[in-house]
C-alpha positions, 0 to 999 in steps of 0.5 A, a space after each residue: 499499499 502506497 501511503 503517499 497517496 493519503 497525504 501531500 506536503 500540505 499535510 506535513 508540519 515540520 518544527 512544530 511547537 506544541 505544548 500538549 496532546 490537546 494542542 496536537 489534536 487541535 493542530 491535526 484538526 486545523 490541518 485536516 479541515 483545510 485539506 478535506 471537506 470536514 470541519 475542524 470541530 468534528 475532526 477534533 471531537 473524533 480524535 479527542 473521543 478516540 484518545 479518551 479510549 486510550 492513548 494512541 502513543 505507539 512508543 519510541 517517541 511516536 503517536 498515531 492519533 486516528 479516527 473515523 469521520 462521517 462524510 470524509 470522502 477519502 482517508 487523510 494522513 497528517 504528519 507533525 514533526 515536534 520541535 520539543 517532545 511532549 507527554 502523550 501518556 505512552 506506555 514506554 514513558 517516552 515523550 513523543 516527537 513524531 506524530 502521524 495521524 490518520 483520518 478515515 471515512 467512517 464507512 470504510 473500515 477495511 481501508 482505516 485498518 490497512 493504512 493504520 497497520 502500514 503506518 504502525 509497521 513502518 514506524 515500528 522499524 527503527 531505521 524508518 523512524 530515524 530516517 523520517 526524524 532526520 528529514 530536513 524538509 517535506 519532500 524528503 519525508 515523502 520520499 522516505 515514506 515512499 521508499 518503505 515497501 515491506 508487505 
């Protein structure tokens, strides 16, 4: 699965300054509303509801906030590279500096699971985590993610 078809450089925010998990969810909602037909408030509400069920921190300084959104026409990925790591209630206790968020249409459960699984698989690979963290621009991030081809 090619993750690059679900995001563009417009959905990547580098050197992001955020103070909290809530602020990260607000930033994701703001970016997502600008690249979709869904309101910022609805996106935030869905992300927040999901986060209340349990942290989406993945470990190793990674979080994958995700939600299913009514009336979203296609899946969207938003990437935030934080300038300073923040507490995201991670089970390994590490602060989060890399966030890859997934928003998927509520009526497309299979695509949500496939994309989420691919993101988790990629971020579980230490080499790819570090390659993404070491990117200096949005084009490099897209290229690194595009180069990930494990099945």
